[in-house]
C-alpha positions, 0 to 999 in steps of 0.5 A, a space after each residue: 500500500 502507498 502511504 496516505 498523503 492528504 492536502 496540507 495547508 500551512 494555516 491550521 485555521 484555514 485547513 479546519 474549514 474544509 474536509 480532505 475531500 473538499 480540499 482534494 476537489 478544490 486542489 484539482 480545480 485550482 491546478 487545472 487552470 495553471 498557465 504555462 508557467 505553473 501559475 494562477 492569477 487573480 484574473 483566472 479565478 472568476 471563470 473557475 469559481 462560477 463553475 463550482 456548484 456553490 456559486 453557479 446559481 448565485 453569481 455571474 462571472 462579472 459579479 465575481 470579478 467585481 468582488 475580487 477587484 475589491 481585494 485584488 486590484 491587480 488581476 494579473 497578480 499571482 495567487 497561491 492555493 491558500 489564497 484561493 481557499 480564502 477567496 472561496 470562503 469569502 465568496 461562500 459567505 457572500 453567496 449565503 448572505 445573498 441567498 438569505 441562508 442561515 449558517 446554523 444547522 442541526 447535527 442530526 444531519 439529513 444532507 451533506 456535511 458541509 463547512 457550514 456545520 462548525 458550531 458545536 453544542 456542549 449539551 449535545 456533546 454531553 448527550 452523546 458522551 452519556 449515550 456512549 458511556 451507557 451502551 458501551 460501558 461493558 464492551 470488553 475492549 472499550 471499558 478500559 477507556 470508559 466512562 468518558 468525561 463530557 467536559 474534556 476532549 476524551 471523546 475526540 481522543 478515543 474516537 481517533 482510533 476508529 474502534 469507538 465509532 465501529 462499536 457504536 454502529 453495531 449498537 445502533 444496528 447490531 451485526 452491521 460490522 463483523 467485530 473480528 475485522 476491527 483493529 483493536 489495540 491500545 496503540 494503532 499505527 496510521 494505517 490501522 486507524 485509517 482501516 478502522 475509519 474506512 470500515 466505519 464510514 462504509 458501514 455508516 452509509 450501509 445503515 443510512 448515515 449521510 457521510 458526503 464529504 467526510 473522508 477517513 483522514 478527517 476522522 483520524 484527525 478527529 475534526 470535532 464538527 464532522 465527528 459529532 455530526 456522524 455520531 449524532 446520525 448513528 445515535 439517531 438511527 438507533 433511537 428511531 430504529 423501531 419506529 416502523 410498522 414492521 418492528 412496532 405493528 402497534 403503531 397502526 393504532 395511530 390511524 383510525 381508518 385502514 386506508 390511512 395505513 399506507 400514509 403511515 408507512 411512508 412517514 419518516 421516523 421523526 414524523 411518526 414520532 411526532 404523530 405518536 406524541 400528538 396522538 397521546 397529548 390529543 387524548 389528554 386534552 392538549 389543544 395545540 399540535 406539536 409540529 417540531 422538536 424545538 419551539 413547540 416544546 419550549 414551554 414544557 406543557 406538551 411534555 407534561 400532558 404526554 407523561 401524565 397519559 403514559 405514566 399517571 402514577 408519577 403525575 405531579 399536579 404542580 407541573 402544569 401550574 408551574 410559574 415558569 417554563 424552566 420550573 415546568 421543564 425540571 418537573 417534567 424531567 423528574 417525572 420522566 426519570 421516575 418512569 425509567 428515562 435516563 437524564 440525558 438533558 437539562 431543563 435549559 435544553 428544553 427551554 432553549 428548544 434544542 431539537 436534537 436533544 428533544 428528539 432524543 428525549 421523546 424517542 427515549 420516552 417512546 422506547 420506555 413506554 409507548 402506551 400503544 395497544 391494538 386489537 388482533 384484527 388491526 395487528 394482523 392487518 399491519 403485518 399484511 401491509 409489510 413487504 415480502 423479505 426479498 422486496 424489503 431487502 431490495 428496497 433497503 439496498 436501493 434506498 441506502 444507495 440513493 442516500 449515499 449519493 448525497 443528491 436526495 434523501 429517501 426515506 421509503 423508495 416506493 413512496 419517495 420516488 412517486 413524484 419523480 423528483 428523487 429519481 431526477 436528482 439521482 439521474 443528474 448525479 449519475 449523468 450530469 446534464 441529463 435532466 432538463 430542470 426547466 421541465 421539472 417540478 420540485 416538491 411539494 407537488 399539488 397537481 398530479 399531472 406535474 408528478 407524471 411530467 417528472 416521471 415521464 422525463 425519468 423514463 425518457 432519460 432511461 431510454 436514452 441510457 438504453 434501459 429496458 423500458 418497453 411499454 413503461 410510462 411515467 404513470 407506472 412510477 406515479 402509481 407506485 408499481 413496486 416491481 417496475 420501480 425496483 427494475 428501473 432502480 436496478 438498471 440505474 444502479 447497474 449503469 452507474 456501476 459499469 460507468 464507474 468501471 469504464 471510467 477507470 479503464 484507459 482504452 477499451 477499443 470501443 467496448 463497454 464494460 459488461 457483466 462478463 468482463 467483471 466475471 472474467 476479471 474476478 476469475 482471472 484475479 484469483 487464478 493469477 494469485 494461485 487461488 483454485 476457486 472460480 465461478 461460472 456466473 453470478 448465480 453460481 451456488 458455490 458462492 454461498 459458502 463465501 470462500 470464493 469472495 474471501 479468496 478474491 479479497 485476499 488476491 487484491 489485498 493479501 493481508 486483509 483476510 485472516 484465514 484463521 477466522 474463515 470457516 469451511 462454509 458447510 453449515 448455515 451458521 458457517 456460511 453466515 460467519 463467512 458472509 458477514 466477514 466478507 462484507 466487513 472486509 470489503 468495507 474495510 478495504 474501501 468498498 461501499 456496498 449495501 448487501 446483507 449476509 443473506 444475499 451472499 448465502 442465497 446467491 442473490 445475483 444482483 447483489 453479488 454483481 455489485 460486490 464483485 464490481 466494487 472489489 474490481 473497482 477498488 483493485 483497479 483504482 489502487 493500481 492507478 494510485 500506486 502508478 502500476 501500468 499508468 500511462 502519462 497523464 496530461 501535464 495539467 493533471 500532474 499535481 492531482 492528489 490520488 490517495 487511498 482514503 476510504 471511498 470519499 464522496 463527491 466534493 461539496 464544490 459541485 457535481 462537476 468536480 472531482 476529488 482527483 482520481 479517487 471518486 466516490 466508490 461508495 455510491 457506485 457513481 462515476 467519478 466527476 470530471 476535472 475538466 470541461 466536456 470538450 477536453 481530451 486526454 492522451 491516456 492510453 493503456 492495455 485493455 487486456 490486462 484491465 490495468 486502469 488509467 485515470 479518467 479525469 476528463 469530461 464525458 466526451 473526452 477522446 480517451 473515454 471508452 466509447 460504445 453503445 450503451 445497449 451492450 449493457 444487456 446482461 451477458 447470459 453467462 453472468 446473469 439471466 435477469 436481462 433481456 433484449 431491450 427490443 423485446 422486453 415488455 412490461 410483464 418481463 420487466 416486472 418479472 426482472 424487478 421482482 427477481 
């Protein structure tokens, strides 16, 4: 392995304003505009800055030039990278002021982590520390370091090794990480820390966290705002894990009519928690409706009504008659503590309206005593409404993949894609410029025909990408046809995956990357390392014991698999142990994958293909970073920083930017371009060896692999799910989607 080389800035204050992913993206952009003398002038910046997404919709080039002239009268003066970063931050502040945006934001993140989230709440940090002390205090490894003191930097110091975060993820969603893959030692070297954080980030994405613009190095450095943002998301996922009909069928009591059950299922966990709270306080006679976890809870009255209903035996008549909100909040916390809720927040946190702390408090009350009970008929109806296991697993995979892109947040695929907007955002992320936003309507959408228009454009773009969509219309998505939605999303995910691999290959003689290429590569890789295993296709039953992929992982990185932990894979328990180990080892390398152990054990060929492609991508990209068989790149790219950082997500600077060659493995999305679409590259390479060269130019570059996307039809030797686009009708697509 190569050593990690991040983008270093001499001014620590300036460095702390950016993540490593952002710095790499901006460094690539800055380097690309250097002149023949290797210099960048102030006059070069306006045309560069307006191409960044942060400013594209806010400023015109002339406006940027005018703003720069105020600080740099001489446009011919040279400017270094640090000067460029200061200009960027200054312009960013003016852009937000112009748009009227606030620079404060919640730590329970739904969107990308950006440089604007630098405020740290000491109360929230205290909650996270108390939560960690409570749930990890008995952990065999961490108990020597716990309890942590919230008043010190204990949390940040302990988190630098990555063990804490990995263990916390397993508390939130048990079994996500095979703890045998965590590097647990008192003293870890840089690479061991980096591996733990790589495993952490890819596992966090696999449970639904949004970690766009966070790299492993940011966590190794324990940057407070990024670390607390990630911890808050993990804890939130744990607190809200049971807020769905599948795990808590009693929630059906919140609706009176069975026709409202679908609407209940589509609610985000936070909304469902608010609905639960309003259900109880409404019965208690509280006239107001709680719509948020901040201002509506400041006076403490809603809490008083809620606790009086759930735990009347601890009711204090003085609570509602308290003279001040602070006094009432104190009595509320006393009441909650008597019913078993741990005191994680202070009365002032309620009075100040801390949304994160209030959400955590309400969730804790729900877990302690939900107050729900339902009759047998409703309970049975709730169970009928849940999807079958296979459909649920596919929905989960596509939902997490969509969220990992940082384009749109999806709570439930089947409901959230019906207005077309989420799919348009994903398409624009995967194929920039493919969406005509002038003909798209952003939610909330009141007119049904606007939803159809959005979905029609989705289908139109899909056809341009040569997806199999014969007899499929936008209205099928609007109507929520689950099998057609799954079929479309699979083709979309597969297209982005193959494009990602295509962009890493130098010249492919006009041939697209296919499933057969991936199959050939994995078998060839194992054979080249003297491994005996090979598979006939991605539905080969021998895959179920896990040994083939463990041998493949060992072939691409010999030291990553501990063969003392590998079983023969003969029984179901042994197969599960191997499958769980495969997933964690792949994530530890840097592969961001969303399959479950069951997908390997049952040989789900779609998920097996994504696993193989992710490992292939990581291996090829590693070869690029280490300079193996790498042809000379254009001179303007010589200073691009390629690092083995753990699958960084796309830069916050814009969809058309790049974090050098490293791209976003996690989302399986093509690496964004450094240059414009008309740039050309002289990168060449040997196709037969599958040795990659970096694809750093635009989509129309001469070095990109050309060919008809129709060759994306799944090869018969690798899969039996695809059929020719010219013969596929709706019924066949439905079958493929539900397969």
